[in-house]
MIZAKOL-155260 format. One record per residue (C-alpha): residue in three letters; x, y, z. Coordinates in pm, whole numbers, padded with zeros to 5 digits, always signed. Last residue first. Example, Ala and Ser with C-alpha at 12.3 -4.5 7.8 and 13.67 -1.06 7.14 Angstrom:
BEGIN
ser+01367-00106+00714ala+01230-00450+00780
END
This chain:
BEGIN
ile+02225-06927-13118gly+02521-07145-13150leu+02297-07469-13157glu+02474-07583-12830glu+02449-07244-12658phe+02075-07244-12756asn+02022-07571-12586lys+02201-07472-12279lys+02008-07156-12256ile+01657-07368-12287thr+01789-07582-12010ala+01864-07322-11791ala+01514-07173-11844leu+01373-07493-11742gln+01558-07539-11455ala+01496-07174-11349ala+01092-07221-11426glu+01083-07538-11243ala+01264-07404-10940asn+00997-07108-10953leu+00720-07352-10988gly+00835-07556-10676glu+00861-07236-10469leu+00518-07083-10592glu+00368-07406-10447leu+00581-07426-10139his+00423-07067-10074ile+00086-07156-10163asp+00109-07411-09892arg+00278-07196-09652leu-00010-06917-09694thr-00258-07233-09615glu-00053-07283-09320glu-00092-06906-09228phe-00455-06914-09284asp-00512-07217-09082phe-00883-07364-09096asn-00927-07519-08764glu-01304-07502-08765asp-01294-07677-09093glu-01690-07744-09164glu-01698-08123-09248glu-01799-08307-09554pro-01879-08630-09478ala-01650-08906-09582val-01727-09114-09902gly-01819-09498-09898val-01613-09726-09694tyr-01671-10007-09938arg-01559-09933-10309gly-01301-09682-10128pro-01124-09969-10000thr-01039-10126-10358leu-01017-10488-10300ser-01254-10571-10557trp-01368-10963-10579asp-01625-10839-10842asn-01829-10668-10576ala-02038-10888-10479glu-01769-11140-10398ile-01609-10870-10165glu-01936-10844-09971ala-01936-11253-09971arg-01613-11216-09829asn-01637-10978-09522val-01586-10622-09498leu-01466-10472-09204lys-01491-10090-09302val-01280-09765-09261leu-01255-09429-09350gly-01496-09266-09585glu-01795-09362-09346val-01655-09509-09026asp-01737-09869-08964cys-01648-10008-08630leu-01351-10122-08421lys-01377-10065-08056ala-01240-09781-07829glu-01639-09710-07774pro-01590-09381-07927phe-01420-09482-08202arg-01430-09198-08446glu-01470-08907-08190thr-01223-09071-07982leu-00943-09097-08255trp-00971-08754-08414his-01018-08609-08037ala-00671-08760-07958gln-00530-08586-08240arg-00691-08280-08201trp-00549-08248-07862phe-00211-08313-08017tyr-00245-08007-08262arg-00363-07766-07961ala-00078-07785-07771gln+00132-07764-08090lys-00031-07463-08221leu+00076-07277-07891gln+00423-07354-07942glu+00380-07245-08301val+00239-06932-08216ala+00470-06868-07933leu+00788-06903-08125asn+00672-06700-08437arg+00534-06422-08221ala+00896-06415-08054glu+01034-06382-08405asp+00798-06105-08484ala+00898-05936-08136ser+01285-05953-08208lys+01213-05804-08551arg+01012-05526-08412ala+01259-05464-08172arg+01530-05436-08396ile+01365-05200-08641ile+01276-04987-08329asp+01613-04955-08206arg+01715-04879-08537gly+01468-04596-08584ala+01504-04423-08251trp+01222-04154-08361ala+01296-03861-08104asp+01513-03683-08372asn+01175-03660-08588glu+01191-03674-08974arg+01136-04034-08943ala+00827-04030-08744ala+00648-03797-09004cys+00312-03857-08815asp+00089-04025-09110asn+00360-04259-09265glu+00601-04346-08998cys+00394-04308-08726thr+00088-04494-08862glu+00328-04745-08965ile+00473-04800-08604leu+00131-04833-08466arg-00021-05075-08761cys+00286-05296-08664ala+00202-05288-08283leu-00168-05392-08387lys-00018-05661-08610tyr+00183-05798-08320ile-00134-05772-08100leu-00334-05963-08394asp-00082-06243-08419thr-00071-06321-08082gln-00470-06268-08010lys-00511-06538-08318val-00271-06774-08144leu-00423-06718-07812asp-00762-06817-07928arg-00618-07134-08052ser-00482-07215-07731thr-00806-07144-07562asp-00962-07365-07787ala-00734-07649-07686leu-00779-07575-07320ser-01153-07573-07368ser-01147-07923-07536leu-00923-08059-07241arg-01208-08152-07058asp-01368-08361-07336val-01038-08534-07396ala-01039-08615-07015lys-01392-08749-07030arg-01316-08957-07334leu-01007-09079-07135glu-01231-09162-06827gly-01468-09376-07072asn-01184-09559-07218thr-01034-09638-06898ala-00683-09508-06814gln-00776-09331-06507gln-00647-08982-06461glu-00489-08910-06125gln-00182-08748-06177trp-00373-08585-06481gly-00552-08353-06225ala-00189-08161-06155gln-00124-08109-06525his-00466-07994-06585glu-00432-07732-06293ile-00099-07633-06421val-00246-07598-06769thr-00555-07396-06630arg-00322-07163-06455gln-00110-07100-06789phe-00404-07033-06972val-00568-06774-06710glu-00203-06608-06712val-00176-06575-07084asp-00553-06437-07098ala-00441-06190-06846lys-00155-06091-07053phe-00382-06088-07354met-00615-05829-07179pro-00333-05610-07062leu-00198-05581-07416ala-00523-05532-07611asp-00603-05197-07441asp-00252-05048-07500leu-00239-05185-07855glu-00599-05018-07942lys-00533-04707-07792leu-00215-04665-07998pro-00395-04751-08295glu-00653-04481-08246ser-00397-04229-08122his-00144-04247-08418pro-00344-04020-08631ala-00288-03717-08362asp-00559-03662-08110lys-00348-03666-07815ala-00091-03459-07979leu+00228-03618-08031thr+00580-03573-07876lys+00537-03829-07615leu+00469-04092-07875phe+00844-04051-07989pro+00994-04110-07675glu+00761-04409-07633leu+00821-04616-07947ala+01134-04806-07800ser+00909-04854-07488arg+00623-05024-07695leu+00914-05262-07864thr+01072-05356-07559ser+00705-05436-07401leu+00620-05629-07699ser+00916-05818-07672val+00845-05879-07298ile+00497-06018-07410phe+00668-06246-07668asp+00941-06372-07397pro+00625-06456-07177leu+00459-06671-07448pro+00764-06850-07586ala+00966-06897-07253ile+01302-07021-07373thr+01581-07201-07180glu+01876-07241-07434gly+01989-07606-07550lys+02086-07466-07913glu+01773-07598-08058asn+01549-07414-07819ser+01433-07503-07489thr+01127-07510-07298thr+00944-07307-07054phe+00603-07108-07087cys+00461-07234-07383ser+00602-07563-07308glu+00360-07611-07054gly+00088-07613-07325glu+00317-07859-07491ala+00330-08086-07199leu-00034-08052-07169met-00089-08155-07519arg+00151-08453-07489arg-00012-08582-07193cys-00357-08583-07400tyr-00182-08735-07701gly-00021-09025-07468ala-00383-09101-07328val-00495-09161-07671leu-00217-09347-07765asp-00217-09550-07435leu-00567-09622-07510tyr-00518-09762-07841arg-00217-09972-07751gly-00465-10117-07444thr-00723-10200-07720gln-00528-10427-07887gly-00833-10654-08043arg-00667-10690-08342tyr-00880-10441-08571leu-00871-10201-08268trp-00499-10215-08318val-00534-10175-08697ile-00721-09866-08647ala-00472-09743-08411leu-00188-09779-08688ile-00395-09513-08895asn-00376-09298-08617gln-00006-09353-08548glu+00085-09304-08901gln-00132-08950-08895glu+00079-08897-08570pro+00428-08939-08741ser+00336-08711-09012phe+00234-08915-09332asp+00361-08779-09657tyr+00287-08569-09954ile+00497-08447-10242lys+00447-08227-10566arg+00415-07869-10417thr+00631-07978-10110val+00597-08167-09761lys+00201-08160-09741arg+00075-08374-09474phe-00182-08683-09565ile-00473-08842-09445asn-00763-08777-09730arg-00655-09086-09896ala-00632-09330-09614asp-00923-09543-09712ile-00899-09846-09484met-01054-10198-09573leu-01004-10469-09293val-01052-10789-09484lys-01278-11066-09348asp-01324-11451-09442arg-01055-11561-09184his-01081-11280-08926glu-01288-11471-08671glu-01013-11748-08735pro-00733-11544-08648lys-00528-11468-08907ala-00223-11682-08931arg-00125-11648-09332asn-00140-11272-09292leu-00118-11062-09618phe-00125-10684-09593trp-00142-10473-09932leu-00064-10120-09916glu-00260-09930-10202cys-00132-09668-10456pro-00223-09332-10606val-00038-09220-10917thr+00223-08946-10927arg+00527-09193-10933thr+00871-09071-10940tyr+00887-08894-10600phe+00602-09085-10453phe+00354-08969-10214asn+00191-08776-10489ser-00160-08984-10521arg-00352-09097-10217ile-00302-09427-10009ala-00557-09667-10012val-00484-09917-09729met-00599-10290-09746ile-00583-10539-09436asp-00576-10903-09410val-00601-11091-09749asp-00500-11458-09590gly-00854-11624-09637thr-00725-11841-09923glu-01052-11722-10115val-00913-11387-10140leu-00591-11512-10317lys-00793-11724-10533gln-01022-11411-10627arg-00715-11205-10681val-00589-11459-10952arg-00920-11458-11121ala-00941-11081-11099glu-00605-11075-11297asp-00719-11285-11562arg-01025-11068-11640gly-01038-10737-11440ala-00831-10527-11221ser-01016-10401-10905ser-00701-10414-10636ala-00429-10409-10929gln-00520-10023-11070ser-00434-09877-10722ser-00062-09996-10801met+00109-10179-10510val+00309-10134-10199phe+00384-10425-09970gly+00303-10586-09675ala+00357-10966-09593lys+00290-11211-09298gly+00421-11555-09255arg+00232-11817-09027glu+00254-12093-09297asn+00553-12004-09422leu+00565-11696-09692tyr+00742-11705-09991ser+00455-11801-10224tyr+00249-11475-10123phe+00508-11268-10212tyr+00566-11422-10582ser+00197-11428-10616ile+00170-11031-10539trp+00476-10962-10768val+00336-11197-11063tyr+00009-11013-10992asn+00147-10641-11059gly+00322-10819-11369asn+00044-10682-11631ser-00014-10856-11957val+00248-11110-11909lys+00418-11111-12216glu+00357-11359-12527lys+00334-11076-12743lys-00048-11109-12797asn-00123-11068-12428ile-00084-11307-12144gly-00277-11325-11847pro-00268-11379-11453leu-00052-11664-11471gly-00146-11933-11196phe-00267-11921-10854pro+00039-12081-10688leu+00281-11870-10917arg+00594-11890-10700pro+00638-12275-10842asp+00750-12108-11168asn+00583-12315-11443arg+00478-12015-11690val+00776-11794-11551lys+01004-11812-11868asp+00716-11877-12094ala+00544-11556-12011asp+00831-11311-12061ile+00767-11029-11845glu+00755-10684-12028asp+00397-10558-11900val+00514-10406-11596asn+00225-10238-11408phe+00414-10118-11112pro+00786-10149-10990pro+00785-10357-10665asn+00758-10212-10323ala+00836-10469-10106met+00800-10657-09771val+00786-11026-09721phe+00805-11148-09331asp+00853-11492-09172cys+00967-11654-09489thr+01016-12029-09577cys+00755-12106-09843leu+00998-12055-10109leu+01315-11915-09970glu+01534-12024-10256his+01793-11740-10187pro+01897-11744-10603asp+01552-11700-10707glu+01539-11597-11067tyr+01305-11525-11343tyr+01089-11230-11245thr+01307-11163-10942ile+01601-11011-11185ser+01894-11100-10996lys+02177-10948-10786gln+02187-11040-10438ile+02126-10895-10119asn+02228-11102-09779gly+02197-10857-09527glu+02373-10732-09224leu+02296-10431-08978gly+02497-10178-08800his+02264-09897-08911val+02522-09772-09124ala+02591-10101-09242leu+02207-10145-09379asn+02231-09811-09559met+02575-09897-09732lys+02440-10231-09826ala+02146-10090-09994leu+02345-09826-10177arg+02580-10087-10322ile+02297-10281-10412thr+02143-09981-10573thr+02473-09965-10786ala+02442-10341-10899asn+02088-10275-11049lys+01852-10600-11016glu+01778-10641-10656leu+01680-10940-10443gly+01735-10900-10066tyr+01737-11157-09751phe+01762-10985-09405thr+01767-11187-09085leu+01622-11084-08774lys+01629-11120-08423glu+02007-11105-08339thr+02098-10836-08563pro+01766-10644-08439asn+01902-10630-08056glu+01613-10564-07848his+01487-10247-07659arg+01131-10321-07800arg+01173-09994-07991glu+01494-10168-08169val+01290-10456-08293val+01058-10198-08473arg+01362-09972-08598ala+01508-10311-08747ser+01208-10349-08965gln+01249-09986-09060val+01610-10046-09165phe+01523-10346-09360met+01205-10203-09548gly+01448-09927-09665gly+01705-10114-09810ser+01815-09884-10105gly+01628-10096-10360cys+01480-10395-10221ala+01278-10565-10521pro+01254-10915-10341asp+01234-10797-09974leu+01245-11079-09755val+01263-11095-09370thr+01356-11431-09178gly+01262-11436-08831ser+01190-11215-08520glu+00956-10918-08425pro+00863-10819-08783glu+00574-10587-08693ile+00340-10641-08982val+00165-10324-08952asn+00463-10117-08807ala+00672-10242-09099ile+00421-10122-09371leu+00369-09803-09189ser+00728-09712-09177val+00792-09814-09532leu+00498-09580-09652ser+00638-09293-09426val+01000-09323-09547pro+00903-09309-09898thr+01014-09602-10129phe+01355-09518-10293phe+01556-09741-10579glu+01272-09633-10815gly+01443-09306-10874gly+01482-09352-11254asp+01793-09577-11184his+01970-09322-11040ala+01970-08939-11058lys+01586-08946-11068gln+01597-08602-10973asp+01315-08656-10714ala+01512-08998-10636phe+01841-08824-10556arg+01616-08581-10330thr+01487-08880-10126leu+01818-09050-10086phe+01956-08746-09971tyr+01648-08681-09723glu+01704-09051-09604tyr+02066-08969-09532ile+01926-08653-09346arg+01682-08855-09130gly+01960-09085-09038phe+02177-08802-08948val+01916-08666-08692asp+01876-09002-08536gly+01744-08832-08212ser+01848-08530-08035val+02003-08192-08181arg+02328-08026-08049lys+02570-08189-08279leu+02393-08120-08583glu+02412-07728-08489asp+02768-07739-08507pro+02771-07809-08884asn+02965-08126-08998leu+02847-08201-09357glu+02934-07849-09456arg+03267-07894-09348leu+03286-08197-09564leu+03143-08031-09874gln+03405-07751-09862gly+03681-07996-09832leu+03568-08179-10129val+03533-07886-10330asp+03893-07773-10199ser+04034-08126-10330asp+03872-08116-10662leu+03697-08440-10767glu+03808-08677-10986gln+04003-08912-10727tyr+03676-08918-10545glu+03512-09190-10761asn+03793-09424-10716lys+03645-09493-10356pro+03247-09532-10318leu+03187-09823-10072val+03074-10163-10201gly+03389-10348-10284arg+03418-10485-09934leu+03117-10392-09737ser+02980-10744-09645glu+03312-10778-09501tyr+03322-10529-09243asp+03651-10441-09081lys+03874-10398-09392glu+03567-10225-09576ile+03562-09971-09294ser+03947-09919-09331glu+03893-09902-09721met+03628-09609-09707ala+03870-09421-09465glu+04165-09460-09674ile+03963-09355-10007ile+03842-09073-09794ala+04230-08964-09692lys+04334-08999-10062ala+04054-08779-10210arg+04141-08542-09926asp+04491-08525-10042ala+04595-08219-09794gly+04689-07882-09920asp+04448-07714-09703pro+04460-07894-09380leu+04247-08176-09291ala+04050-08127-08990val+03709-08232-09182leu+03854-08592-09238thr+03976-08652-08880asp+03642-08507-08772phe+03462-08783-09003gln+03596-09054-08827ala+03730-09309-09068glu+04114-09241-09000pro+04048-09323-08655gln+03896-09671-08705leu+03512-09670-08717phe+03292-09900-08567ile+02937-09928-08700ala+02589-09889-08510ser+02313-10097-08433lys+02403-10119-08058gln+02487-10448-08069ser+02687-10388-08379phe+02889-10139-08217asp+03031-10381-07926glu+03093-10639-08210lys+03323-10355-08403thr+03551-10392-08098leu+03665-10140-07867pro+03968-10165-07668arg+03990-10384-07333thr+03987-10167-07015val+04315-10211-06802gly+04272-10153-06433gly+04385-10508-06356arg+04123-10664-06562ser+03860-10465-06737pro+03507-10476-06889leu+03357-10229-07096asn+03040-10071-06977ala+03131-09716-06973glu+03289-09756-07300ile+02987-09897-07470glu+02799-09600-07329asp+03038-09347-07433lys+03076-09476-07791val+02668-09501-07868ala+02594-09167-07997leu+02965-09112-08130tyr+02941-09404-08363arg+02577-09325-08488ser+02674-08971-08585tyr+03022-09127-08729ala+02827-09339-08960his+02583-09067-09041arg+02884-08876-09163leu+03052-09172-09378phe+02727-09253-09530val+02687-08876-09626leu+03006-08875-09769gly+02943-09208-09976met+02601-09061-10063val+02787-08779-10232pro+03033-09003-10417leu+02735-09210-10531phe+02493-08915-10666tyr+02802-08761-10836glu+02760-08987-11143asn+02370-08975-11205ser+02390-08593-11147ala+02664-08553-11434tyr+03005-08542-11291asn+03272-08303-11454ser+03306-08140-11122asn+03250-07792-10936ala+02854-07755-11018arg+02811-08144-10925leu+03003-08087-10581thr+02797-07755-10561asp+02482-07968-10547ala+02623-08102-10212ala+02627-07771-10046ser+02277-07709-10165trp+02177-08047-10016leu+02316-07928-09690arg+02165-07616-09683lys+01824-07805-09736glu+01879-08054-09489ile+01976-07775-09217ala+01654-07589-09290glu+01478-07903-09253ile+01646-07979-08926his+01564-07635-08787glu+01187-07694-08867leu+01178-08043-08690gln+01343-07873-08405ala+01103-07599-08379met+00805-07875-08404
END
């Protein structure tokens, strides 16, 4: 969690730095978008290059003591791209003042295009000639901070996606429709699990579906370039460039054609695709009916025509196309407007025919505000032409509208664990009990690991820290800084009450921390004998509940004891004239208080993590106690065709699963609520500043 928050801070700082490029150029937001993404592409490519370079070099064959040179094929096998020295980011960062940075960046791009035919003419080049060299130098340095070299994982992959997200939020290109939220793409990919074969995205945008598909294969320790073949269709030429960059930086290639998918099918993949994934435009009402009337990709016929001879709503054109591309064992996963699942008249007729094929597999309802350009709710549709016979006339309905994480005031997503919990429902539906049990066991192990990390772990700098012991030490340091002044006061002075409360609470807190540590160690030792059966794992989750409760209580104690220390300081300053006394070590106390607050934050966040992972295990075992799929009110229901027919062939999950019973929130987090309020205010302030700037500009243009 600490690393995640650290990366989020870096992302915001990098975005702010990139925004200075626009402020110091003549580019509008839709113009500086591509050169910025080009630099982020270079940095992301360099990050992946460095991540695999040592491993590749260690395994290179040699003859006569001479090791052969690195090749682009070496890197493609590791889902990375090969970079010539002039294209490596450190080379660009090291350019001295006075150097022609624009020229160097263009040459870097050209060297990559020379090695990768699929990128020729794709990477931004001439766009950099319009930019100030000093501003470029500043941005290059900002994109290469030291702390990014210390964090683990595909961090720059996340930052690349963050920049796509922010540009989508600004509608800097194509109205922001080029980008599908990562959590939705990831869920789609992990439900259909494209293990090998042809993957088509007929509305591919920035290529996120392909990247997430490749990650599914990588988790199996296989090479996605050997397992998957990507085909894409996209109407916007600039978006195609973005998609090809996104693929290349992950060591992937795809055949992406410029096409208006409604009327064109350049790949000619009818009935041949193993997987179809997409996030098409919703509710389009401008499709020329005459042009598509006889299209073989409409096996269920036109969904309806309005008075203007246009298809009344394009949703079922897309759905029909997706279905028609599948081979006899193909699977599809796509995002669709929530209107489509219950639309009436001609659309209902098409939906009925689709349901009657038996190939509608899973429906997942998603709440509003997952998209940067659409506030409406949506649904994820999953088709499977190879459904097992026992599921042919059934559809799994999942209502995930109450499952979300708040990212900003306007935007929600799924946490990794929320996504895994939704997937666990799918696994149970498919009879994959082992995966479900592995997830529950993994949450329990993670809880114990997070509990252990309360006493020893590493920060983002790789330094060993001890969150709870460090907090206790920081309190002792603060208490010691106060002691010289406290000795000057009478026993019945105003400070006596808060001092007694603090001195009484501290030993109790230390004792509770010691008990918590012993309990964690005992559970860790006991876990070595843990059996992975459902019954035994349920018992383990029950056993660990007391440890989870203790971590919650320690959070409250940690906050309370810090507040007691602050209250003592404030009483001394306000009621005991501390600042006028020579024994008051003001600077030392300020430093000690700040240090204690930082230690408190670390301890609290670490304690929360222990309980958080227990709650994930409990969420699953409480809803699926037998490790089998069952109806859960407000969440999931397996619906048969007769029930769907009785409900006008509706595929809206909420129509079947009911309403979740209201639960008392024992885990109400006051600080988290304050964080949400802070996000709300931050968003409102940003909007106010933007509006004020617009008004000012308008006044200036009017000469007022």
